[in-house]
C-alpha positions as CSV (number, residue, x, y, z in Angstrom):
1,M,20.7,-45.2,-118.4
2,L,19.3,-45.6,-114.8
3,K,15.7,-44.9,-114.3
4,K,14.4,-43.8,-111.0
5,Q,11.8,-46.2,-110.5
6,S,12.6,-49.5,-109.1
7,I,11.5,-52.4,-107.1
8,L,12.7,-53.2,-103.8
9,L,14.4,-56.5,-103.1
10,P,15.9,-57.2,-99.6
11,L,19.7,-57.1,-99.7
12,A,20.4,-60.5,-98.3
13,L,18.8,-62.1,-101.5
14,L,21.0,-59.9,-103.7
15,L,24.5,-60.8,-102.0
16,G,24.4,-64.6,-102.8
17,L,27.7,-64.9,-101.3
18,T,29.5,-68.3,-100.3
19,S,32.6,-68.5,-98.2
20,C,34.5,-70.4,-95.5
21,V,33.1,-69.6,-92.3
22,N,34.6,-69.9,-88.7
23,T,33.0,-69.2,-85.6
24,N,34.4,-67.1,-82.7
25,A,32.0,-66.3,-79.7
26,D,34.6,-63.8,-78.9
27,S,34.0,-61.5,-82.2
28,R,32.3,-58.8,-80.6
29,L,32.0,-55.3,-82.5
30,S,32.0,-53.5,-78.8
31,S,35.4,-54.7,-78.4
32,Y,37.0,-54.5,-82.1
33,A,39.8,-52.2,-82.1
34,Y,38.7,-50.3,-85.1
35,R,40.3,-47.0,-86.2
36,S,37.4,-46.0,-88.9
37,A,34.3,-46.8,-90.0
38,S,31.7,-46.5,-92.9
39,V,28.5,-46.9,-94.5
40,L,28.2,-48.5,-97.9
41,P,24.5,-47.6,-99.3
42,V,22.7,-50.1,-101.7
43,V,19.7,-49.2,-103.9
44,T,18.1,-50.9,-106.5
45,Y,16.9,-50.2,-109.8
46,D,14.9,-52.4,-112.2
47,N,15.6,-55.5,-109.6
48,D,19.5,-54.8,-109.9
49,A,21.5,-53.9,-106.9
50,Y,23.9,-50.8,-107.1
51,V,26.2,-49.2,-104.6
52,I,26.3,-45.2,-104.1
53,L,29.9,-44.1,-104.3
54,S,31.0,-40.6,-103.6
55,R,34.4,-38.5,-104.8
56,E,36.8,-37.4,-102.3
57,A,37.2,-33.7,-102.8
58,F,40.1,-33.1,-100.8
59,G,43.4,-34.6,-99.4
60,K,45.8,-37.5,-101.0
61,S,42.8,-39.5,-102.2
62,R,41.0,-36.3,-104.0
63,G,39.5,-37.3,-107.1
64,T,38.9,-41.1,-106.2
65,Y,35.6,-42.8,-105.1
66,D,34.9,-44.4,-101.9
67,D,32.0,-45.1,-99.4
68,F,30.8,-42.3,-96.6
69,G,33.2,-43.0,-93.9
70,G,36.3,-41.9,-91.9
71,S,38.6,-41.9,-88.7
72,R,37.3,-42.8,-85.2
73,D,36.7,-39.7,-83.0
74,K,37.9,-39.5,-79.3
75,G,35.3,-40.9,-77.2
76,E,33.4,-43.2,-79.7
77,G,33.2,-46.7,-78.3
78,H,31.5,-48.5,-81.0
79,P,32.1,-48.7,-84.9
80,V,28.3,-47.7,-85.5
81,I,28.9,-44.3,-84.1
82,T,31.7,-43.3,-86.0
83,A,30.0,-44.7,-89.1
84,A,26.5,-42.9,-88.4
85,R,28.5,-39.5,-87.9
86,E,30.6,-40.0,-90.7
87,F,27.6,-40.9,-93.0
88,Y,25.5,-38.0,-91.4
89,E,28.4,-35.6,-92.4
90,E,29.6,-36.9,-95.9
91,A,26.1,-37.6,-97.0
92,I,25.0,-34.2,-95.4
93,L,21.9,-36.3,-94.3
94,G,20.5,-33.3,-92.2
95,E,19.6,-31.4,-95.2
96,T,19.2,-34.1,-98.1
97,I,16.9,-36.3,-96.1
98,G,16.3,-34.6,-92.9
99,L,17.6,-37.1,-90.3
100,T,19.6,-36.3,-87.3
101,I,22.9,-38.3,-86.3
102,A,20.8,-40.3,-83.8
103,E,18.3,-41.3,-86.5
104,V,21.1,-42.2,-88.9
105,Q,22.4,-44.7,-86.2
106,D,19.2,-46.2,-85.7
107,Y,18.6,-46.6,-89.3
108,I,21.9,-48.3,-89.9
109,D,21.5,-50.8,-86.7
110,I,17.8,-51.6,-87.8
111,N,19.0,-52.5,-91.4
112,T,21.8,-54.8,-90.2
113,T,19.5,-56.3,-87.4
114,N,16.6,-57.1,-90.2
115,N,18.5,-59.2,-92.7
116,T,19.2,-56.3,-95.3
117,G,22.8,-55.8,-94.6
118,Y,26.1,-56.9,-93.6
119,I,28.8,-55.4,-91.1
120,V,32.1,-56.1,-92.6
121,A,35.3,-55.8,-90.3
122,H,38.4,-55.5,-91.8
123,S,41.8,-55.9,-90.5
124,Q,45.5,-55.2,-91.9
125,G,47.9,-54.4,-89.3
126,R,46.5,-51.9,-87.3
127,A,44.0,-50.3,-90.0
128,K,40.8,-52.1,-88.6
129,N,37.8,-50.8,-90.2
130,V,33.9,-51.8,-90.2
131,T,31.8,-51.1,-92.7
132,Y,28.1,-51.3,-92.8
133,I,26.5,-52.1,-95.9
134,T,23.1,-50.8,-95.8
135,D,20.0,-50.9,-97.7
136,F,19.1,-47.2,-98.6
137,D,16.6,-48.0,-101.3
138,C,13.6,-45.8,-99.1
139,Y,16.1,-42.7,-99.3
140,K,17.7,-42.9,-102.7
141,T,15.3,-40.5,-104.5
142,K,15.3,-38.0,-102.1
143,F,19.4,-38.2,-101.1
144,L,20.2,-38.1,-105.2
145,D,17.9,-35.3,-106.1
146,S,19.2,-33.2,-103.1
147,F,22.7,-34.1,-102.5
148,Y,24.4,-31.4,-104.9
149,Q,22.0,-28.5,-103.6
150,A,22.8,-29.2,-100.0
151,R,26.4,-29.4,-100.6
152,H,26.4,-25.8,-102.4
153,N,24.8,-24.4,-99.4
154,A,26.9,-26.1,-96.6
155,T,29.4,-23.8,-95.2
156,D,31.1,-26.3,-92.5
157,V,34.0,-28.1,-94.4
158,H,33.1,-31.2,-93.0
159,L,29.9,-31.3,-95.3
160,K,32.1,-30.6,-98.3
161,E,34.2,-33.8,-98.1
162,K,32.4,-35.5,-101.4
163,D,31.7,-33.3,-104.6
164,R,30.5,-36.2,-106.7
165,I,28.0,-39.0,-106.3
166,A,28.0,-42.2,-108.5
167,V,26.3,-45.6,-108.5
168,V,28.0,-48.8,-109.6
169,K,26.2,-52.1,-110.1
170,W,26.7,-54.9,-107.4
171,T,27.9,-57.3,-109.9
172,V,30.5,-55.2,-111.8
173,L,32.1,-54.5,-108.3
174,E,32.2,-58.2,-107.6
175,E,33.6,-58.9,-111.2
176,T,36.2,-56.0,-111.1
177,F,37.5,-57.0,-107.6
178,A,37.6,-60.6,-108.9
179,Q,39.4,-59.9,-112.1
180,S,42.1,-57.4,-110.8
181,K,44.4,-57.7,-108.0
182,K,45.6,-54.0,-108.1
183,V,44.8,-51.6,-105.2
184,N,46.0,-48.3,-106.7
185,D,44.4,-46.8,-109.9
186,L,41.7,-49.6,-110.0
187,T,38.9,-48.2,-112.2
188,I,35.3,-49.3,-112.7
189,K,32.6,-49.0,-114.6
190,A,29.8,-46.5,-113.2
191,F,27.1,-44.1,-113.7
192,V,27.9,-40.5,-112.2
193,L,25.2,-38.3,-111.6
194,S,25.7,-34.5,-113.1
195,P,25.5,-31.5,-110.7
196,K,24.0,-29.5,-113.5
197,T,21.5,-31.9,-115.1
198,K,20.6,-34.4,-112.2
199,T,20.9,-37.1,-114.9
200,Y,23.3,-39.9,-114.7
201,H,26.3,-40.6,-117.6
202,P,28.3,-43.8,-117.7
203,A,32.1,-43.2,-117.0
204,H,35.0,-45.1,-115.7
205,I,35.9,-43.7,-112.2
206,K,38.9,-44.5,-109.8
207,L,38.5,-46.4,-106.8
208,R,40.0,-45.1,-103.4
209,P,43.0,-47.6,-102.4
210,Y,41.7,-48.0,-98.9
211,F,38.0,-48.5,-100.1
212,V,39.4,-51.7,-102.4
213,K,41.4,-53.0,-99.3
214,K,38.7,-53.1,-97.0
215,L,35.9,-54.5,-99.0
216,R,37.4,-56.6,-101.8
217,P,37.8,-59.6,-99.3
218,F,33.8,-59.7,-98.8
219,F,32.9,-59.3,-102.4
220,V,35.3,-62.1,-103.8
221,G,34.0,-64.5,-101.0
222,E,37.4,-65.1,-99.1
223,P,37.1,-66.9,-95.8
224,Y,36.0,-64.9,-92.6
225,T,35.3,-65.3,-89.1
226,Q,31.5,-64.7,-88.0
227,G,30.7,-62.7,-85.3
228,L,28.1,-62.9,-82.8
229,S,25.6,-62.4,-85.2
230,K,25.5,-63.6,-88.6
231,K,25.8,-60.4,-90.2
232,I,28.9,-59.4,-89.0
233,R,32.2,-60.6,-90.8
234,F,35.7,-60.3,-89.8
235,Y,38.7,-60.5,-92.4
236,G,42.1,-60.4,-91.6
237,E,41.7,-61.4,-88.3
């Protein structure tokens, strides 16, 4: 069972990922023709890294777990803008941790600049996605304690897109992706946060297929093209 107390470790030290690297001076996120963007929050418990996933409440992916993200809106010129808006809406961050969209964007930017995160750009045909893997330790307790109440109080449908929260150990995610080539119906060991008791219980959860597609290359250490920053990795280019 998870404990709420933990020691924060830099995310960069927890990754330990190796891969063949190609450098490309033209790999700029500002010119990347992305169609969606997301945030994968990372937290620590007892010195172990975990990711926070959320369950889709609607649509064809209903019942599967994913990070926090969605499609690019008209007028959004950079993936961090889309990622911040989606994270703000789906995690109900205005109510859960009291941040504005602008503050969420700043937080993502800071955490991927100060060596505590990674930016994963994944291309599969026209489906180009950018995921910001972001240290969320400083907000984890407040967020996890308040998410279900915030969702219950919400009236905007955009704030009700996710209905369950789970945490998955980083190494379990690595091992699951490495051991199975499945995209559909891939399940993983997790701790699901109960909306009634606010306690975690172990369960096997089903991952959203697109979540598997876009992040498996990163977690299994496939070759990538390095962007202008060492924090940016392009897969499938």
